[in-house]
C-alpha positions in Angstrom: -33.1 -3.3 -112.2 -30.9 -0.3 -113.1 -32.5 3.2 -113.1 -32.4 3.5 -116.9 -35.4 1.6 -118.3 -34.2 -1.5 -120.2 -36.1 -2.7 -123.3 -37.2 -6.3 -123.2 -38.8 -8.2 -126.2 -39.6 -11.7 -127.3 -39.8 -12.3 -131.1 -40.1 -8.5 -131.4 -43.1 -8.3 -129.0 -42.3 -5.9 -126.1 -42.3 -7.3 -122.6 -43.7 -4.9 -120.0 -41.1 -4.0 -117.5 -43.6 -4.8 -114.7 -43.3 -8.4 -115.8 -39.6 -8.5 -115.1 -37.7 -8.8 -111.8 -34.2 -9.4 -110.6 -32.6 -12.7 -109.8 -31.7 -13.4 -106.2 -27.9 -13.7 -105.9 -27.1 -17.0 -104.2 -24.9 -17.2 -101.1 -21.9 -19.2 -102.4 -20.9 -20.0 -98.8 -24.3 -21.3 -97.9 -26.2 -24.5 -98.5 -26.3 -24.5 -102.3 -28.7 -27.5 -102.6 -31.2 -25.9 -100.3 -31.1 -22.6 -102.2 -31.4 -24.4 -105.6 -34.4 -26.3 -104.3 -36.1 -23.2 -102.9 -35.5 -20.9 -105.9 -35.1 -23.3 -108.8 -31.8 -21.6 -109.8 -28.5 -20.4 -108.4 -27.1 -17.1 -109.7 -23.5 -17.0 -108.6 -21.2 -14.1 -109.1 -17.5 -14.4 -109.8 -17.3 -18.2 -110.0 -15.1 -18.3 -113.0 -11.8 -16.4 -113.4 -12.7 -13.3 -115.4 -9.3 -13.4 -117.1 -10.0 -17.0 -118.2 -13.5 -16.0 -119.4 -12.0 -13.2 -121.5 -9.5 -15.6 -123.0 -12.4 -18.0 -123.9 -14.3 -15.1 -125.5 -11.4 -14.1 -127.7 -10.6 -17.7 -128.6 -14.2 -18.2 -129.9 -14.2 -14.8 -131.7 -10.9 -15.6 -133.5 -12.2 -18.9 -134.7 -15.4 -17.2 -136.0 -13.2 -14.5 -137.7 -11.4 -17.4 -139.6 -14.7 -17.8 -141.5 -15.3 -14.1 -141.9 -18.0 -13.6 -139.3 -16.3 -11.1 -137.0 -15.1 -7.7 -138.0 -11.7 -6.2 -137.2 -10.6 -5.6 -134.5 -11.8 -9.1 -133.5 -11.5 -8.2 -129.8 -14.5 -5.9 -130.2 -16.7 -8.9 -131.0 -18.9 -7.3 -133.7 -20.6 -9.3 -136.3 -19.4 -8.6 -139.9 -22.7 -9.5 -141.4 -21.0 -12.0 -143.8 -19.8 -15.6 -143.5 -17.6 -18.1 -145.4 -18.5 -20.9 -142.9 -20.7 -22.8 -145.3 -18.2 -22.3 -148.1 -15.4 -23.8 -146.1 -17.6 -26.4 -144.4 -20.3 -27.3 -146.9 -22.0 -30.3 -145.2 -23.8 -30.6 -141.9 -21.2 -33.0 -140.7 -18.4 -30.6 -141.5 -20.2 -27.7 -140.0 -20.6 -29.8 -136.8 -17.0 -30.7 -136.8 -16.0 -27.1 -137.0 -18.3 -26.0 -134.2 -17.0 -29.0 -132.1 -13.5 -27.8 -132.6 -14.5 -24.3 -131.4 -16.5 -25.7 -128.4 -13.5 -27.8 -127.4 -11.0 -25.0 -127.5 -8.6 -25.0 -124.6 -9.6 -21.6 -123.2 -13.4 -22.4 -123.4 -12.9 -25.7 -121.6 -10.8 -24.2 -118.9 -13.9 -22.1 -118.0 -16.8 -24.4 -118.5 -15.2 -27.6 -117.3 -12.3 -26.2 -115.2 -11.5 -26.8 -111.5 -13.3 -23.8 -110.2 -16.8 -24.8 -111.5 -16.1 -28.5 -110.7 -15.3 -27.7 -107.1 -18.5 -25.6 -106.9 -20.6 -28.5 -108.4 -19.0 -31.0 -105.9 -20.1 -28.6 -103.1 -23.6 -28.4 -104.6 -24.0 -32.2 -104.7 -21.8 -33.0 -101.7 -20.1 -35.7 -103.7 -17.7 -36.1 -106.7 -19.2 -34.9 -110.0 -18.6 -35.2 -113.8 -19.9 -33.3 -116.8 -21.1 -34.0 -120.3 -18.3 -33.8 -122.9 -20.8 -32.1 -125.2 -21.2 -28.3 -124.7 -23.8 -26.0 -126.0 -21.8 -23.0 -127.1 -23.9 -20.2 -128.6 -23.1 -17.1 -130.6 -26.1 -14.9 -131.1 -26.5 -11.7 -133.1 -29.1 -9.0 -132.9 -32.7 -10.3 -133.1 -31.9 -13.8 -131.9 -33.2 -15.5 -128.8 -33.6 -18.9 -127.2 -37.2 -20.2 -127.1 -39.1 -21.0 -123.9 -38.3 -24.5 -122.8 -37.2 -26.9 -120.1 -34.1 -29.0 -120.5 -35.5 -32.4 -119.5 -36.9 -33.6 -122.9 -33.5 -33.1 -124.5 -31.2 -35.0 -122.0 -33.1 -37.4 -119.8 -31.5 -40.8 -120.4 -29.0 -40.6 -117.5 -28.9 -39.1 -114.1 -32.1 -37.6 -112.6 -29.9 -35.2 -110.6 -28.6 -33.5 -113.8 -28.2 -29.7 -113.6 -27.5 -27.1 -116.3 -24.7 -24.6 -115.8 -25.0 -21.5 -118.1 -22.0 -19.3 -118.3 -21.9 -16.0 -120.2 -18.6 -15.6 -122.1 -19.0 -11.9 -122.4 -20.7 -9.2 -120.5 -24.5 -9.4 -121.2 -26.5 -6.3 -120.5 -30.3 -6.1 -120.1 -30.7 -5.1 -123.8 -28.3 -7.8 -125.0 -30.7 -10.8 -124.8 -30.0 -12.1 -121.3 -31.2 -15.4 -120.1 -34.4 -15.4 -118.1 -36.1 -17.9 -115.8 -39.8 -17.9 -115.0 -40.1 -17.4 -111.3 -41.2 -20.6 -109.3 -41.5 -22.6 -112.5 -39.5 -25.5 -111.1 -42.5 -26.1 -108.9 -45.2 -26.1 -111.7 -46.8 -29.6 -111.8 -48.4 -29.0 -115.2 -44.9 -28.5 -116.7 -43.6 -31.6 -115.2 -46.6 -33.6 -116.3 -46.3 -32.3 -119.8 -42.6 -33.0 -120.3 -41.5 -35.7 -117.8 -40.4 -38.8 -119.7 -40.6 -37.1 -123.1 -37.5 -37.8 -125.2 -37.3 -35.6 -128.3 -35.2 -38.2 -130.2 -37.7 -41.0 -129.5 -40.7 -38.9 -130.3 -39.8 -36.1 -132.6 -43.4 -35.4 -133.4 -43.8 -33.7 -130.0 -41.9 -30.5 -129.5 -39.5 -30.2 -126.5 -40.2 -26.5 -126.1 -43.2 -24.7 -124.7 -45.6 -23.5 -127.4 -47.5 -21.1 -125.2 -46.5 -17.5 -125.5 -44.0 -16.7 -122.6 -45.9 -13.5 -121.8 -49.2 -15.5 -121.7 -47.8 -18.2 -119.5 -46.2 -15.7 -117.2 -49.5 -13.9 -116.8 -51.5 -17.1 -116.4 -49.2 -18.5 -113.7 -48.8 -15.1 -111.9 -45.1 -15.4 -112.4 -42.2 -13.0 -113.4 -39.4 -13.1 -115.9 -36.3 -13.1 -113.7 -33.1 -11.8 -115.2 -30.1 -9.6 -114.6 -26.9 -8.1 -116.1 -24.2 -10.7 -116.4 -20.5 -10.1 -116.1 -17.3 -12.0 -116.7 -17.2 -14.8 -114.1 -20.9 -15.2 -113.4 -22.9 -18.4 -113.9 -26.5 -19.5 -113.6 -27.3 -23.1 -112.4 -30.8 -24.6 -112.7 -32.6 -28.0 -112.9 -34.2 -29.8 -115.7 -37.8 -28.6 -115.1 -37.0 -24.9 -114.6 -38.7 -22.9 -117.4 -36.3 -20.5 -119.2 -35.3 -18.8 -122.4 -33.7 -15.6 -123.4 -34.9 -12.2 -124.4 -34.2 -10.9 -127.9 -30.7 -9.6 -128.4 -31.2 -5.9 -129.1 -27.5 -4.9 -129.2 -27.4 -1.9 -131.5 -23.8 -2.1 -132.6 -23.8 -5.7 -133.8 -22.1 -7.1 -130.7 -22.1 -10.9 -130.6 -23.5 -12.4 -127.4 -21.5 -15.5 -126.4 -22.6 -18.1 -123.8 -22.1 -21.7 -123.1 -24.1 -24.4 -121.3 -22.8 -27.6 -119.9 -24.3 -30.2 -117.6 -23.1 -31.6 -114.4 -24.2 -34.6 -112.3 -22.9 -36.8 -109.5 -20.1 -39.2 -110.8 -22.0 -42.2 -109.4 -25.0 -41.7 -111.6 -25.5 -43.0 -115.1 -24.8 -40.5 -117.9 -26.8 -39.8 -121.1 -24.8 -41.6 -123.7 -25.7 -39.0 -126.4 -23.6 -36.4 -124.7 -20.6 -38.3 -123.4 -17.3 -39.5 -124.8 -14.8 -38.0 -127.3 -17.3 -37.7 -130.2 -20.8 -37.5 -128.6 -23.6 -38.3 -131.1 -26.0 -35.8 -129.5 -29.4 -35.5 -131.2 -30.1 -37.5 -134.3 -26.5 -38.8 -134.3 -25.4 -35.4 -135.8 -23.0 -34.5 -133.1 -22.4 -30.7 -133.0 -24.2 -30.5 -136.3 -27.5 -30.8 -134.4 -27.0 -27.3 -133.0 -28.2 -24.2 -134.9 -25.0 -22.6 -133.5 -23.1 -24.7 -136.0 -24.7 -22.9 -138.9 -23.2 -19.7 -140.3 -23.8 -16.7 -138.1 -25.8 -15.1 -141.0 -28.2 -18.1 -141.1 -28.4 -19.2 -137.4 -32.0 -19.4 -136.1 -33.0 -19.4 -132.4 -30.8 -22.0 -130.7 -31.8 -24.7 -128.3 
């Protein structure tokens, strides 16, 4: 961690710095599968082209500025505190269609689905790969965070070799709500027993996220919150049972934190039909309308 003491919190509750440690940076030239199996994640620096990442960031910000959510100059990426998104797109379906159009922007897709990340994933699996057409693009303002969860309950109808690729679309400092992983959580049998086979669409009465306090769970499992500062070009890859979330975004100047998840798998494996094709139905058949990120930035709650 940097010499200056960062401030971490979860739903406003401070996280002791002694509970937080740094990700191990993966050896991109080494055996990626072995490193992923050992650590439960791969932090890779400079995978994406930083110029392309910046173009994606500006593309998203300009689309959000169209509905009054970003202050001028747009390039600074500061939330305006207002929104016309619901005025322009009044229904859940229309809000979803808007966010789908943002998520499918040419610059965004050149980063999250482009040749550089595809080659890396083929190296990881040692075979051809494909990705979900659905992407989890997130724009988060101060005070927002992603809850503690594993990905399996949300996307488990296809390949069992599915991995998440999380890509920051802007620099994310330690006070800006960086993603964290609980150390060694990919090996926790109680998490696998709790969630394996659970499908949130088939059994909505059971939550897909962990209800135990992240700090309590970390202490109980003698674990650590692993995180880092992220820069243009970085990405974080992890499996379906790796426990993760994000710290509260504590950016003091209203800076919007942008990131995007997509999922990769071997081409030979079956794909979850909810997240494939030109208009993926996603959860509840709502398409991109199922994402809290589709709501106006002034309304958005903690996203999945």
